[in-house]
Structures are given as C-alpha cells and as structure tokens.
N, C-alpha and C positions, 0 to 999 in steps of 0.2 A: 028378358028377349027369348024366345025358343032357342036361337041359335048357340044360345050359351049354358043350356040346360045340362050338358054333358061335362060342364065342367064342375057339377056338384059330385061327381064320383071322383073328382082328386083334388078338390079344394079343400084346405085344413082351415082352422080357425085360428090361428096364431097371428100375431100382426108381423109386417116384415121386419126381418132382422137385418138386412143388407141390401146393397143396389140389385141383384144378382137374384134376390127370392122374394117372393110375394105371396103371402098367406100359405107356405108349404110348397110352392110351385117355381120352378127355374124361370128366370126372366133371362131377356139379354143382357150381358154385361156392357155397363157405361160409366163414364167417369163424368161427374158433376164439375164444369168449369166456373159456372157463377150462377148465383140464385137470387131473383129479384121477385118478391112475392109469389105467385103462383106459378112463375116462367123459370125455367132453367135452359141454360145452355150446356148441351152434352155430347160427350164424344163416345161413339160406338164403334169398338172394334169389329172385324168380320164375324159372322156366324152363319150356320146352315138353317135353311127354312124350307117348310114344304108348303106350297102353295097350289090354288085353283082358280081359274077364271070362271064367272059364270055372269048370267045376264038378267035382267029386271031391275026392279027398284031397289035402292040401296038397301032396305029393310029385307025384303026378299032374296035379295044376293047374299047377305051374309048369314041367313039362314041357311041356305043350301048350300053355300060354301063350308059352312061349319060342319053341316052332316057329312059332308064328304070327307074332311080332314078327319073327324072325329071317329069315323068308320075306320080310317087308315089306323089312328093311333090306338084303337080299344081291339085291334086283331084282324082287321080286313086288309091283310097284307098275306104275301106268298109264304112267309113263315109263320103265319098266324098268332105272331107275335106281338105284345102291347107295348107300346111304347109312352114313357110317361108325359102327363100332359104341362104343358108350359103357358106360361102367361106373358103379356096379353095375346089377344086373338085381334089380328090386325085387318082393316079393310082398305083397298086404296081404289082409285080407277085404272082399268086395265090401259097400259099402254103398246102402241107398236114396240117399243123396246122392253122388254121386261124388267120390272122394277125390281130393285134389290135393296130397297129398305121400305120400313113399315108403313102404312095406311094412308086414305081420303075421303073428299066429300062429293066430288063433282062427277057424275057419271059420264061414261065416253060412249062412243059407239060400239065398243067392244066389250064393254060389260065392266064387272068388278073383280079385284084380285082378292082372296082371302087367303091369311098367311096366317101359319103357326111355326115359330120357332122349334127347332129340332134339339133335343136336350144335347148338351155338349159332350156327352159321353161319346157321341155317335161321330162318324166320318161319311162321306158320300159314298163311301164303300161298304159301311157295316150297315147303314141303314135296311131296314125291310123293305123287300120291293113292293111297291103297292100293286093291287089288283085293279085299281080303278087307273085308266090311262091317262086321265085329266090330270091327275098329281104329277107335280114335276118339283124337283128339289134344285135349289140355287144358293150359292154363296154370296152373302151380301159384301158389298164394299164397305170400308171403313168411312164414317161420314160423321159430321157435326150437325147438330139438331137443336133448334128452338123449340121448347114443349113447354105448353101450358097443362096445367092439371086440373081438373075440376072433379066435384061430386054430383051426384043428381043422377037422375035416367038419360042416358046419352041418346036423346031423340034427334031426329035430323035439323030441327029447328034449333035446338041446344048446340049442335055441333057448328053449326052455321055461326051462330052468335059468339062462340070461342074462338073460331077461326077467324072472325073479323076482328076480336080482342087481340090474338095473337098479331095479325098484320099490322095493326095500329102500333102494338109495342113495338116491334122491330122496327116499324118506320121511324118512331121517335126516337130510337137508339141508333139509326143510321145503319141497320143490318140490311144485307140483301138476302131475300128469301128463294129459294129455288125449287120449282116444280110446284105440283099440288099439295094442298094439307094432307096430312096423314091422322088418321083415329086410330088409337088404341084403347082397346076394353079388356080390363083386369077382373070384372068380378062376374059370378054367378047371378042368377035372379033372385036366390034367396035373401041376398044381402041389401039390407035397408037402402035407399037411395042415397043419403046423407053419409054413409060410409062406403060408398063405392068410389072407385079409382077409374077416371076416364081422363085422356090425355088427347090433344091435338098438336101437331108437330108439323114442322117445315124444315128442309135441308136447308143448310147456311151457306151460301157461296163463298 
C-alpha cells in the first residue's frame, strides 16, 4: 500500500524482541492480560500521538494521512528535525470528540483519522512544531482492548471479516465492546503478505 512506503526508510529486518518493539521500530507499550488463539486482551498506558484527519475512502484517506505525518517526521517541521518512525500506523473514523486510542473501519461524515505514536523520548513540550497546521498532538488515555492479530494484505474486505470475527469472539465471552473497531498496520509493502502483522481492536468497557 502506498501509504506505508516511507516505512521502508526506517523498518529493520529483525524479528520483534519485546512488546514495545517491532522490526526495530518502537510500538506503544502494553501488557497482555490473556491470550486465546489470535486474540489478546491488552492494557495500554497513555502515550503521545500525532494525528491528522482526512476525508475520502478508507484507502485514499490512509494514503493522504500517512503522507502528511511522514512529512512531519522526516523533517517537515519548524526545527527541520527527523523524528524516529514508530509502528503501527493507525486509522480510525473521525469523531466529534477527538479519539484518544488507535484505529477503525466505518467512515464517518467527518472523514478518517490517521495516527502515529510519537517516540517515548518526547513530551508535548519537546516535540518539534509541525509546519502543517492539520497535524495535532494528543495524549491517549489508558485503555483495555480486545485485539485480533492476522497476516495477509489488509484490504477493506479483510478488515471487515476480521472485525466480525472479533465481535463474535467477544460476544461468546460475554465481553462488552465500546466504539468502532480500530485497525493497526505494522509492516512496509515489501514484506510478504504471510509475514505481515495487522490487527483489529476494540476498546473494552
């Protein structure tokens, strides 16, 4: 997918060593509470993220949003500083109340939000100021999530299928899901489909 091309500049080739790293890139820290097959219950502490809201289809929106955020981390900021790439790239439908947790499938009237976690070395005060006024920074809330991991190319149809699988799993376990599904994309386009890491997630009430 075009939106993830810039990840080739920062992605390594090593396997993930721990929960907060993936192929050499920092990921949001989390604790795994339980695992069943491809589904995990995770607890995420707060972190800082950069995000932009764009309109259009899911594919077009993530391409456009990724380009804006990649421009920022590759030096498109007032300090002309490069900010390390992190993973996953997150996509979510935009809401009237700004989202504070990672990604989704259903398009709203207001478009889609694309989000990168900022490296943990930064605070809101030390992040370089973006030149693009569409970019905003948020601090996420602590959250518990049900997350389904799968490989392959994350097409809209594949995401919809996995979303329904996760809904069914949660219903069978008596868990209550909150809000829209969130989509997380971890790999650059050169990685073979069967080695790609994609995730669908829901916040748990």
